[in-house]
N, C-alpha and C positions, 0 to 999 in steps of 0.2 A: 889854844885857840884853833878853831877849825873854820875853813871857808870853802865854798863851792864856786869854782871858776867856770862859768858857762862858755859855750862856743858862740860864734856869730855866723850869719850867712850874709852874702852880698846880694842885694836886689839891684840889678843893673851894675855895670862896671864899665865906664868909658875912660879910655886912656887918651887924654886930650893933647898932650905935648911932651916932648923930651926937653928937660930943663938943662940949663948951662952947667949945673952942678952934677949932672949925670943921672939924677933922679927923674922920674916921670910924674907929671901932673895927672890926676885922675878925678873922677867924680863917681860916687857910689852911695847907695843906702846901706848902712850897717844895721843889721837887725839881730837882736839877741836870740840865741837858740838854746833850748834847755837840755843839753847834755853837758856833763860836768867832769872836770878834774877836781880832785879833793886835796886840799892843802892843810896840813897841820903844822903849827908853829909851837915849838917847845923851847922855853928858856934853858940856857946852859949856865952852870955855875962858873965855868972857865973854859979855856981853849978857844978854838976857832969855830966860826959858823960852818955848819956841815949840811949836806944835802943827800937825801935818800930818795930814790925813785922806784916805785913799784907800779904794777899794772902793765901797760904797754911797754915792751922791751925797748927802753931808751936809756942808755948809760949816762950817768951824771958826768958833766965836764965843766971846766972853769968858765965856759961861755954860756952856760945855762942862764936863761933870762931871769929865773928866780934869784940866782946868786948875783947876777948883775943888778937886779933891783935892790937887793940888800946893800951891795957895795955902793950903789948910787947914793942912797940915803946916809950910809956910813961916812961918806966924804964930808957931809955937812953937819951931821948930828952924832952924838955919842951913843951908839947903839950897843947893847949887850950882845954877846954871842948867842946864837940860836941854832937849833936843829930844825931843818925844814924837811918834812916828809911830804913828798908830792906823789899822789896816786893818779897816774895818767889813765884817762879813759877817752879823751878826745884824740882822734887819730892825728898824727902829724903829717906834714906835706899834703894837707887836705883842703886848704883854703878856708879853714874854720877858726883860725886865730888862737889855737889852744895855748901856745907858748906866750903870746901877748896877754892873754887872759890870766894866765898863771902869774905873770909879772905884776899886772895891775892889781890882782887880788893880794899879792904879797905886800905891795906898797900900802894898800889900805889896812892890812893887818898890822904892819909895823907902825903905821901912823896911830892906830888905836892902842896897840899893846904898849908902845913906848911913849904915849901921850905927847906926840909931836905937835899936834894942833894944826896940821896942814889942812887948808880948805880944799874943796873939790877942784877949784881952779889951779891951786898950787900943786896938787897931786897930778893933774893933767899935764902941767908943765914938766914935772919930773918924768912922767910916763913917756912924754914925747921924746925924751933923750934915749929911751930904750928901743923904740920901734914905732912905726907909723900907725899900727892898730891899737897900741897900748892906751892912748887917751880915751878911746871909745869905751874900753872896758871899765874905766874909772866911772864914767857916766852910766853906761850900760842901759841905755834906752835907744829906741830907733833914732838914728842920726843921719843927716846928709853930710857926706864927707867930700871935701875938695882938697886941692893942693896935693901933698903926698899922702893925705889921709888923716892928717892931724888937725885940719881946720874943720870944725864940726858945728853943725847947727841942728836944732831939733826939727823933726819932721813928723807930720801927722799921719801915722801909719799904725794900724792896729789889726794884726792878723790872728788875734786870740780865738776868733770863731772858726778859723781854718785849722787844718791838720797838715803839718809839714813833716815829710819823711826825707831822710838823707840816705844816700847810697855811696859808699866809699869804694871805688874800684881798686883792684889789686895792682895799682901803679902809683908811683910817686912822681910828682911834678915839682921841680925846684922853681923858686921864684925867679931866679936869674934866667933859667931856661924859658919860662913863660914870657918874660919881658923881651927876650931876643926875637920872639916871633910876632910882636905887635907893631903896627904902624900907627903912631899917634895921629889923631884927627879930631876936629870938633865933633861933638855929639850930634847925631842926626835929629834927635828929639829931646825936648826938655824932660829930664828925668823926674823931677819932682811933680811936674804937671801930669806926666804919664801915670803916676801912682793913682790919680783920681779916676782913671779909666776903669771900666769893668775888668775884673781880674782875668776873664777869658780873653781880653784884648791885649794884655801885657805882652804876650809873645810876639806881637807885631811891632812893639815900640821899645821895650826894655830889653837890652842886650848886654851880654858880657863879651867885651872885645877880645878876651883871651881865647874864646871858644874856637874861632876860625882856625888859628894855627895849632892849638892844642888838639883839636879833634883830628887834624891831619896826622899828627904825630902819634896820637893815642886814640884810634877809632873806638876802642872799648869804652872810653868815657862818653863819646857820643851815643854809643849803644845804650848806656844807662839812661841818658836823657830821653831817648826814644822809648825805652821800656817804661819810664814813668808816665809818659803821655799815653802809651798803650794801656796802662793800668788805670787811667782816668784822671791823672793830674790836670788841674786847670792851668797851671803854669809850672814850668821846670827850667832849671838853669844850673850851670856850673857855678860854684861859689868861689869867689876870689880868683886866684891863679890855679885853682884845681888842687886835687882831682875830684873832690866830692861834688856830687850833683844832688840838688834837692828838688822835691816835687811838692807843690801845694795842692791839697785836696779839700773838697767841700766837707767831707765827712771822714772820721777815723777809718783807717784801712789797715789790713794786715797783708803784706805783699809776700808772695812766694817768689823770692829772688833767687835765680840760679846762682850757684856758687861761682861760676865764671864771671858774673857781673860784679861781685864784690860783697861787702858787708852792709847790712841795712841798720840804720839807727832810727829809733822812734823818740819823740819827745818824752822826757822824764819829768815826773812831779816829785820834787824832794820835800814838798809839804812844809 
């Protein structure tokens, strides 16, 4: 069995409060983006479940979200051992949710291959035990996220007529580092209502609260955002806690991105 685990971008990200449990409450729009990790699931006759990672240089470890997804279901269901081949193409430490997407894809694959019969709602509940982004990738449609990111509701947003380009700078921003720099506060503008504005007006109303502190620490990320606007992007923003920045264009573009800015990613069609 094979699956393609797509990335996501955040359209707006407001950090609204620091919770008593140490987590932060947020609101954001999660939007699927078509670059993919590839996951193959192979039954094994015996032995233990194993993981092989190719593509981006990322060594397998016991805390990998794919292995945690398998173990999560194995706690409640009798799962056969499998070999997981994960071919990484989504950059990590990028605010694109690649690890969460891999885990969600594996939950769906195991549900199908092992005939567990879990509903989408039940899969979302399992995914929420793995990470805040994981339930979104079970649904994998534009969603308005609140709480820690697991409270999801559908949102009317279709950017299929636009062209979205990603640039991943040559820096890594940890989630913990990003959160240390934010000061939670109520959102200045209603995020869902702001989506109804003309796209060229989004930059005045739709913000990513991580940008202020991250741009101070890593000005090269801000340089990417400015570059995208210079190249004609109608809207540009850092995704999640960084470091990837995306630009939304009215028409397909091919950007001449200087090496020092980072690597460019264009939307893929896996047909």
